[in-house]
MARTI-905803 format. One record per residue (C-alpha): residue in three letters; residue number from 0; y, z, x. Coordinates in pm, 1 decimal, always signed. Each point is the difference from the previous one (the first is absolute). Example, Ala and Ser with C-alpha at 12.3 -4.5 7.8 and 13.67 -1.06 7.14 Angstrom:
2
  resn  resi     north        up      east
   ALA     0    -450.0    +780.0   +1230.0
   SER     1    +344.0     -66.0    +137.0
END
This chain:
414
  resn  resi     north        up      east
   MET     0  -10419.9    -988.0   +2033.8
   VAL     1    +307.1     +35.7    +278.2
   ILE     2    +153.8    -373.0     -35.8
   LEU     3     +17.5     +86.8    -363.1
   LEU     4    +191.5    +291.1     -18.4
   SER     5    +255.9    -150.7    +273.3
   VAL     6     +41.2    -341.6    -212.7
   VAL     7     +89.0    +212.7    -330.2
   MET     8    +196.5    +252.9    +203.2
   LEU     9    +173.9    -298.3    +133.0
   SER    10     +20.5    -170.0    -341.4
   ALA    11    +212.6    +339.0    -160.8
   LEU    12    +262.9      +6.1    +343.9
   SER    13     +58.7    -382.4     -76.3
   THR    14     +64.7     +54.1    -380.8
   ILE    15    +226.6    +362.9     +85.3
   GLY    16    +160.9    -254.1    +272.2
   LEU    17     +51.2    -334.0    -279.6
   SER    18     +87.4    +285.0    -238.5
   GLY    19    +283.3    +165.7    +241.2
   VAL    20    +149.6    -347.1     +49.3
   MET    21      +6.7     -96.2    -353.1
   SER    22    +176.0    +307.4     -27.7
   ALA    23    +228.7     -29.2    +241.8
   SER    24    +119.9    -392.6    -146.5
   THR    25     +44.6    +158.0    -355.4
   ASN    26    +244.4    +284.9     +90.4
   ILE    27    +203.0    -266.9    +240.3
   ASP    28     +28.7    -209.1    -290.9
   ILE    29     +20.1    +251.7    -204.3
   SER    30    +334.6     +80.0    +214.3
   ARG    31     +99.1    -310.6     +10.7
   ASN    32     +48.1     -23.1    -311.3
   GLU    33    +173.3    +320.0      -1.1
   ARG    34    +296.4    -137.9    +274.0
   ILE    35     +12.2    -327.1    -184.9
   ALA    36     +72.9    +152.2    -325.4
   VAL    37    +252.0    +268.3    +218.9
   GLN    38    +189.9    -231.4    +109.4
   GLY    39     +79.3    -144.6    -289.2
   PHE    40    +121.1    +304.3    -131.7
   TYR    41    +224.3     +68.5    +317.4
   ASN    42    +133.2    -385.5     -46.3
   ALA    43    +121.8    +140.8    -325.0
   GLU    44    +176.8    +269.0    +156.5
   GLY    45    +153.9    -171.5    +231.8
   GLY    46    +151.6    -203.6    -314.8
   ILE    47    +109.2    +299.0    -221.3
   GLU    48    +226.7     +80.5    +334.8
   HIS    49    +102.0    -286.7     +97.4
   ALA    50    +139.3    -105.5    -317.0
   LYS    51    +139.3    +391.6     -64.4
   ALA    52    +219.6     -67.1    +325.6
   TYR    53    +119.7    -353.0    -126.2
   LEU    54     +66.0    +125.3    -310.0
   SER    55    +224.5    +245.4    +129.1
   THR    56    +245.7    -297.9    +131.8
   ILE    57     +33.6    -228.4    -287.6
   ASN    58     +69.2      -8.0    -358.3
   LEU    59    -253.1    +129.5    -214.4
   ASP    60    +133.6    -296.2    -262.5
   THR    61     -51.6    -264.6    +267.3
   ALA    62    -302.0    +144.9     +48.5
   LEU    63    -150.4     -56.3    -318.4
   SER    64    +222.5    -332.5     -58.0
   THR    65      +9.9    -217.2    +351.6
   HIS    66    -339.5     +69.4    +107.7
   SER    67    -210.7     -32.2    -371.9
   GLY    68    -166.8    +295.2     +55.1
   ASP    69    -176.3    -143.1    +315.8
   LEU    70    +219.0    +275.2    +277.3
   PHE    71     -67.9    -145.1    +356.8
   ASN    72     -80.3    -422.7    -148.0
   GLY    73    -375.5     -13.0     +61.0
   PRO    74    -273.8    +191.7    +137.0
   ILE    75    +127.0    +227.0    +342.7
   THR    76    -286.5     -84.3    +246.2
   LEU    77    -122.1    +229.8    +263.3
   ALA    78    -273.2      -8.9    +298.6
   HIS    79    -259.2    +162.4    -257.7
   GLY    80     +86.0    -178.5    -366.6
   SER    81    +318.2     +63.8    -183.4
   TYR    82    +212.5    +112.2    -253.9
   HIS    83    +206.8    -140.8    -320.0
   VAL    84    +228.9    +224.5    -118.5
   ALA    85    +155.4     -56.8    -432.4
   VAL    86    +287.2    +203.7     -77.2
   THR    87     +63.1     +49.7    -417.6
   ASP    88    +182.5    +145.2    -263.4
   ASN    89     -13.6    +291.4    -135.4
   ASP    90     -16.0     +98.0    -332.7
   ASP    91    +380.3     +74.1     +11.8
   GLY    92    +101.3     -79.9    -359.4
   ASP    93    +252.7    -336.5     +30.8
   GLY    94    -247.9    -236.6     -55.6
   ASP    95     +17.4    -251.1    +314.8
   THR    96    -285.3     +23.3    +258.1
   ALA    97    +239.4    -188.1    +271.0
   ALA    98    +281.7    +265.4     -62.3
   ASP    99     +22.5    +426.7    +135.0
   ALA   100    +125.4    +223.6    -275.5
   ASP   101    -104.3    +325.5    +214.2
   ASN   102     -41.2     -53.6    +376.5
   ILE   103    -368.0     +30.9     -41.8
   ILE   104    -259.9    -245.7      +3.8
   VAL   105    -381.0     -79.4     +93.1
   ALA   106    -177.2    -138.0    +318.6
   THR   107    -344.9    -102.2      +1.5
   ALA   108    -198.5     -79.4    +286.6
   THR   109    -310.2    -209.4    +107.5
   GLY   110    -103.1     +81.9    +298.5
   ALA   111    -296.3    -258.4    +139.6
   SER   112    -245.8     +92.4    +302.1
   GLY   113     -28.1    -289.5    +247.5
   THR   114    -360.4    -133.0    -184.1
   GLY   115    +208.8      -9.8    -375.9
   GLU   116    -136.9    +406.1    -139.1
   THR   117    +346.1     +85.3    -114.9
   SER   118    +168.7    +351.6    -191.5
   THR   119    +238.3     +84.6    -192.0
   LEU   120    +329.2    +239.8     -22.4
   GLN   121    +306.0     +45.1    -214.8
   VAL   122    +266.7    +191.0      -0.2
   ILE   123    +329.7     +67.8    -188.6
   VAL   124    +345.7     +49.3    +243.6
   GLN   125    +289.7    +154.6     -50.6
   LYS   126    +345.9    -196.2    +224.7
   THR   127    +228.1    +372.5     -20.8
   PRO   128    +349.2     -30.2     +98.7
   PRO   129     +54.0     +34.1    +406.9
   GLY   130    +173.7    +284.3    +118.4
   ALA   131    +332.6     -16.9      +1.7
   LEU   132    +261.6    +173.4    +213.4
   THR   133    +185.0    +339.8     -67.5
   PRO   134    +385.4     +15.2     +29.8
   PRO   135     +85.8    +309.1     +52.8
   GLY   136    +357.4    -110.4    -149.6
   ALA   137    +148.4    -239.1    -245.6
   ILE   138    +185.9    -153.4    +345.3
   SER   139    -219.4     +73.9    +300.6
   VAL   140    +112.0     -82.4    +362.7
   VAL   141    -273.7     -52.9    +218.7
   GLY   142     +15.3     +33.3    +413.5
   GLU   143    +386.6     -77.5     +47.2
   GLY   144    +184.9    +176.3    -261.1
   ASP   145    +405.9    -124.0     +36.7
   THR   146    +219.9     -26.6    -312.2
   SER   147    +327.4     -70.8    -175.4
   ILE   148     +29.9     +95.5    -304.1
   ALA   149    +361.9    -124.6    -198.8
   ALA   150    +195.3    +354.1    -141.3
   SER   151     -78.4    -141.9    -396.0
   ASN   152     -65.8    +179.1    -318.0
   ASN   153    -197.6    -289.2     -86.0
   ILE   154    -276.8     +79.1    +265.1
   THR   155    -286.9    +171.4    -140.4
   VAL   156    -318.4     +40.3    +179.5
   ASP   157    -239.1    +206.3    -249.2
   GLY   158    -379.8    +156.3    +175.6
   ARG   159    -132.9    +138.4    -355.0
   ASP   160    -288.3    -232.2    -198.3
   TRP   161    +153.5    -239.8    -235.6
   THR   162    -196.2    -228.7    -199.5
   LEU   163     +22.7    -326.1    -142.6
   THR   164    +136.7    +117.5    -281.5
   ASP   165    +221.3    +307.6     +55.8
   THR   166    +368.4    -119.6     -15.2
   THR   167    +168.6    +391.5     +18.6
   ASN   168    -228.2    +267.3    +164.7
   PRO   169    -356.7     -79.8    +167.7
   THR   170    -288.4    +119.2    -169.1
   GLY   171    -259.5    -164.3    +308.4
   PRO   172    -282.4    +205.7    +116.5
   GLU   173     +73.5     +41.5    +350.5
   THR   174    +182.7    +254.5    +148.6
   ASP   175    +339.6     -43.9    +145.6
   LYS   176     +30.2    -210.9    +365.4
   TYR   177    +346.7     +25.2    +192.0
   ALA   178    +265.7    -240.6    -147.0
   ILE   179      -1.5    -111.6    +387.1
   ALA   180    -301.5     +93.5    +242.0
   LEU   181     -32.2     -38.5    +371.7
   SER   182    -312.7    -111.0    +110.7
   ASN   183    -121.5     +32.5    +380.2
   ILE   184    +335.3     -23.4    +148.1
   GLY   185     -40.6     -79.8    +340.1
   ALA   186    -400.5     -61.8     +12.6
   GLY   187     +39.9    -372.5    +111.6
   ALA   188    +222.7    -125.5    +279.3
   SER   189    +348.4    +198.1    -133.1
   ASN   190    +136.9    +309.0    +149.5
   GLN   191    +158.7     +87.1    -304.2
   THR   192    -129.9    +396.6    -105.3
   ALA   193     -67.6     +58.5    -319.6
   ALA   194    +304.0    +303.9     -35.3
   ALA   195    +298.0    -261.8    +123.2
   ALA   196    -132.7    -301.5    -239.7
   MET   197     +10.3    +286.1    -279.0
   SER   198    +373.3    +147.6    +125.4
   ASP   199    +109.0    -374.1     -32.3
   LEU   200    -179.6     -39.5    -325.6
   ASP   201    +158.3    +321.4    -113.6
   SER   202    +380.0     -94.7    +109.8
   ASP   203     -26.8    -353.9    -147.9
   ILE   204     -40.7    +129.1    -350.5
   SER   205    +337.5    +107.2    -133.4
   SER   206     +66.6    +358.1    -167.4
   ASN   207     +32.9    -214.9    -368.4
   GLN   208    -297.7    -180.8     +42.1
   GLU   209    -273.6    +329.1     +91.2
   ALA   210     -71.4      +8.8    -383.7
   ASN   211    -117.2    -340.7     -31.8
   PHE   212    -275.2     +40.4    +281.0
   VAL   213    -243.2    +198.9    -175.6
   GLY   214    -341.5    +110.9     +20.4
   ILE   215    -144.9    +238.6    +249.6
   ASP   216    +208.3    +229.7     +56.5
   ASN   217     +41.8    +125.9    +344.4
   PRO   218    +161.1    +301.4     +28.7
   SER   219    +218.7    -182.5    +397.1
   TYR   220    +106.1    -188.9    -227.5
   ASP   221    +223.5     -73.5    -295.0
   GLU   222    -171.8    -285.3     -47.4
   SER   223    -397.4    -138.9     -14.2
   ILE   224     -29.1    -123.8    +295.7
   GLY   225    -288.3    +125.2    +267.7
   VAL   226    -224.7     -52.4    +267.1
   ASP   227    -377.4    -119.2    -137.9
   ASP   228    -212.8    -101.2    +322.2
   GLY   229    -305.9    -111.9    -275.9
   MET   230     +17.4    -371.1      -1.3
   THR   231     +22.1    -210.5    +322.8
   SER   232     +67.6    -356.4    +164.3
   ALA   233    -331.3     -57.9     +72.5
   GLU   234     -80.2     +91.3    -380.5
   ILE   235    +242.9    -196.5    -121.5
   GLN   236    -110.9    -298.2    +237.7
   ALA   237    -349.4     +52.3     -83.8
   PHE   238    +153.6     -51.5    -382.3
   VAL   239    +189.0    -310.8     +57.8
   ASP   240    -272.2    -213.4    +159.9
   MET   241    -262.3     +58.8    -261.5
   ALA   242    +267.7     -56.7    -274.6
   LYS   243    +153.7    -283.3    +124.7
   THR   244    -392.7    -188.9     +18.9
   ALA   245     +49.2     -10.2    -361.9
   ALA   246    +354.7    -118.1     -13.7
   ASN   247    +123.6    -175.6    -344.9
   THR   248    +240.8    -156.7    +233.2
   THR   249     +63.9      +0.7    +357.6
   LEU   250    +248.8    -142.9    +144.6
   MET   251     +99.7     -75.5    +385.6
   VAL   252    +448.2     -52.1     +99.8
   ALA   253     -62.5    -368.7      -9.9
   ASP   254     -64.9     +87.9    -401.3
   VAL   255    +295.4    +219.3      +2.4
   PRO   256    +343.5    -132.5     -30.2
   ASN   257    +284.4    +157.9    +219.4
   ASN   258    +185.9    +140.1    -387.0
   GLY   259    -316.9    +144.8     -21.6
   VAL   260    -122.4     +10.4    -396.3
   SER   261    +194.6     -29.5    -201.4
   GLY   262     +53.3    -122.4    -396.3
   ASN   263    -129.3    +171.2    -328.9
   THR   264    -343.3     +95.5     -26.0
   SER   265    -162.6    -179.1    -352.9
   GLY   266    -314.3     +34.9    -206.0
   ALA   267    -266.6    +239.6     -53.6
   ASN   268     -85.2     +33.8    +384.8
   ASN   269    +342.2     -54.5    +117.2
   CYS   270     +21.3    -248.8    +228.2
   LEU   271    +274.3    -175.7    +145.7
   THR   272     +59.1    -305.4    +277.3
   VAL   273     -41.4     +82.0    +365.5
   GLY   274     +76.8    -258.8    +225.5
   ALA   275    -262.6    -285.8    -113.9
   ASN   276    -243.8    +302.9    -154.9
   ASN   277     -45.8    +101.5    -347.1
   VAL   278     -30.3    +396.4     +44.0
   CYS   279     -75.6    +214.8    -255.2
   LEU   280     +49.6    +345.5     +80.8
   GLY   281    -165.9    +227.7    -336.1
   SER   282     -10.7    +174.7    -217.4
   PRO   283    -124.7    +380.9    -116.6
   ALA   284    -215.5    -184.8    -266.4
   ASN   285    -142.3    -255.8    +338.0
   PRO   286     +79.2    +156.8    +322.5
   MET   287     +18.4    -239.0    +275.8
   ILE   288     +25.4      -2.1    +392.4
   THR   289    +288.8    -124.6    +193.6
   TYR   290      +4.5      -8.6    +369.7
   PHE   291    +240.1    -153.0    +224.3
   ASN   292     -99.7     -19.0    +369.7
   MET   293    +252.6     -60.7    +237.1
   LYS   294    -132.4    +141.0    +317.4
   LEU   295    +164.3    -137.2    +248.4
   ALA   296    -263.1    -100.0    +198.4
   GLU   297    -165.9    -197.9    -239.5
   ASN   298    +321.0    -217.8    -128.4
   GLY   299    +124.3    -130.9    +295.8
   ASN   300    +173.2    +301.9    +104.9
   VAL   301    +227.9    -125.8    -262.0
   ASP   302    +199.9    +336.2    -113.9
   ARG   303     +69.6     +14.9    -400.8
   GLN   304     +34.9    +322.0    -228.6
   VAL   305    -133.8     -19.9    -373.0
   LYS   306    +322.0     +35.2    -263.6
   PHE   307     -66.8     -39.6    -373.3
   ASN   308    +326.8     -80.8    -194.9
   GLY   309     +38.3     -33.5    -332.6
   ASN   310    -126.9    +127.1    -288.6
   ILE   311    -377.6     +58.8     +77.1
   GLU   312    -272.6    +180.1    -149.9
   GLY   313    -377.8     +81.0    +158.9
   ALA   314    -250.2    +211.0     -13.6
   GLY   315    -320.3    +120.6    +224.1
   LEU   316     +18.2      +6.4    +368.9
   LEU   317    +220.1    -154.3    +223.9
   ILE   318     -31.1     -40.3    +378.7
   VAL   319    +244.4    -121.6    +231.7
   GLU   320    -106.3      -5.2    +368.4
   GLY   321    +124.8     -14.3    +281.1
   ASN   322    +406.8     +30.3     -86.8
   ASP   323    +270.6    +131.6    -208.2
   LEU   324     -34.0     -29.8    -410.2
   LEU   325    +383.7     +43.3    -151.8
   LEU   326     +21.3     +16.4    -356.3
   LYS   327    +282.6    -122.0    -206.3
   GLY   328    +128.5    -159.4    -305.6
   ARG   329    -185.2    +191.9    -266.6
   VAL   330    -358.8     +53.2     +90.0
   SER   331    -276.4    +217.6    -237.1
   TRP   332    -360.2     +60.1    +221.5
   THR   333    -303.9    +158.1    -212.5
   GLY   334    -277.7    +143.4    +287.7
   MET   335     +41.2     +41.6    +395.8
   ILE   336    +232.6    -167.6    +235.6
   ILE   337    -107.5      +8.9    +386.3
   THR   338    +246.8    -114.9    +249.8
   LEU   339    -180.0      +4.5    +373.8
   GLY   340     +26.9     -76.5    +321.0
   VAL   341    +192.4     +53.8    +355.7
   ASN   342    +361.3     +54.5     -73.2
   VAL   343     +20.6     -70.4    -348.1
   GLY   344    +124.9    +167.1    -287.7
   ALA   345    +144.1     -69.1    -373.1
   GLY   346    +291.4     +32.4    -200.9
   MET   347     +42.0     +52.0    -390.7
   MET   348    +351.0    -146.8     -55.7
   GLY   349    +122.1      +9.6    -336.5
   GLY   350    +318.2    -189.4     -44.8
   GLY   351     +83.3    +245.6    -325.9
   GLY   352     +61.2     -32.0    -391.8
   SER   353    -309.0    -196.6     -58.5
   ASN   354    -120.4     -73.5    +351.8
   THR   355    -157.2    +322.3     +31.0
   GLN   356    -382.8     +44.5    +174.0
   ASN   357    -258.3    +129.6    -147.5
   MET   358    -358.7    +131.8    +150.8
   LEU   359    -233.9    +136.2    -198.6
   GLY   360    -307.4    +126.5    +178.5
   ALA   361     +58.7      -2.2    +427.5
   PHE   362    +148.8     -98.0    +244.6
   ILE   363     -59.8     +23.8    +400.0
   VAL   364    +144.0    -166.4    +325.0
   ASP   365    -232.4     +63.9    +234.3
   ASP   366    +223.3     -76.1    +326.9
   GLN   367    -232.9     +47.3    +349.5
   GLY   368    +355.8    -138.1    +240.4
   THR   369    +236.7    +195.1    +182.4
   ASP   370    +312.1    -207.7    -108.5
   ASN   371    +312.5    +185.5     -77.0
   GLY   372     -23.4    -215.2    -360.2
   ASN   373      -9.7    +215.4    -317.6
   GLU   374    -371.5     -10.6    -139.1
   LEU   375    +130.2     +73.8    -352.6
   VAL   376    +328.7     -52.9    -189.4
   LEU   377    +100.6     +48.9    -329.4
   ASN   378    +370.6    -145.8    -125.9
   GLY   379     +99.7     -16.7    -357.2
   SER   380    -112.7     +24.0    -327.4
   VAL   381    -417.7    +148.8    +105.6
   THR   382    -268.6    +169.9    -202.8
   ALA   383    -326.1     +69.2    +172.6
   GLN   384    -282.4    +180.6    -211.7
   TYR   385    -298.3    +106.4    +109.3
   SER   386    -274.6    -109.7    -229.3
   SER   387    -423.2     +57.5     +34.9
   GLU   388      -4.2    -213.1    -273.0
   ALA   389    +184.3    -315.2    +181.2
   ILE   390    -177.3     +86.9    +330.5
   GLU   391    -284.6     -85.1    -219.5
   LEU   392     +72.6    -327.1     -75.6
   ALA   393     -37.6     -64.7    +355.9
   ARG   394    -374.3    +130.3     +34.4
   THR   395     -74.3    -255.1    -366.9
   ALA   396    +195.2    -298.0    +200.9
   LEU   397    -283.0     +14.4    +260.9
   LEU   398    -256.8     +68.2    -210.1
   ASN   399     +95.3    -298.8    -230.9
   ASN   400     +16.0    -169.1    +345.5
   GLY   401    -365.8    +101.6     +88.7
   VAL   402     +82.7    +250.3    +239.3
   GLY   403    -195.5    +325.6     -96.2
   PRO   404    -358.6    +161.9    +169.4
   ILE   405    -316.7     +26.2    -276.6
   THR   406    -146.8    +235.6    -114.8
   GLN   407    -382.0     -66.7    -117.9
   VAL   408     -74.4    +152.6    -344.3
   SER   409    -383.5     -49.9     -56.0
   TRP   410    -235.3    -211.0    +160.1
   ARG   411    -352.0     -80.0    -118.9
   GLN   412    -313.1    -206.0    +120.5
   LEU   413     -80.3    -270.9    -245.9
END
């Protein structure tokens, strides 16, 4: 009887033990299957994040046309699986699936685990214009602020907000800026003080010119000039570093003849020949980014100013880095002009009559040097007007060339 009872108990314990082993094995299988399924999901999420980062650097038309819906030209292999990303146009009403009309597209990522189980996610993303500089004046001089303004009634600098279509009075939405603003004077290598720079600037503007320098009313002066340190050299450099990577045209010293950019622009995109290059400077309908790299260290220490002399029009963003910019003849620019570097300056020197310098937008001169030269020269027939609408053209040029953050509009799992 005792032996029989022992056998029954051993049999029962064996059954319980076997059941426990089988249960544990089943739980391990379930956990492994769940882990495999989740791995595919995580790989798909990685594909979405990779897509958003990449789309922030390229034009969405390029994403749709060049990549033919396959953003990375095949799957991206990972240590534990892979992902594949396809991009397609949303219903933007243009009837063309290879072109974007509203800066919105659809990205679909399929993640696969190491054993082939898949998970698919889909997002709608929108590219928005990058942040822009906020110039405190129609003309802003940063770092060092030596100026030379000829005693001419034909010089007008206006810090009120003009639209592209205003002719008599400004109707733009922004509050007034200074006609000429000095920013962070002495913050760099210069030991110049803002007070000394302001005194010199005030002396440069003769009494019969004061009414032509309008904008913020500064009670300390009879014209619209003032100090505003809201824009720094670091911000300007960061903006330029971003913009020059997306330039429509980049010119080095070797590309620019001694007489500079001369002749007449023509065509819808305001094109002309510069040395051996056909250069288009853009229009309000199609603003462009033109970048002159004149830095000595990157040009064999060859020192060359950038001169514009002719009947020249352009729109968007004009950047000269590393040397001076001189505008002569009849030059008309709509957008932003930036000159920056060490011991650099800019001049608007209209010749009178039809040879008038016209700038609608914002002109920035950022000199971090300590030379005795002037950072800003105005001479002859010059009109410089602040325009938030024209500044927006510079941001549009950046966006058109693929620069701009990506915002996720919606997410779903398929």
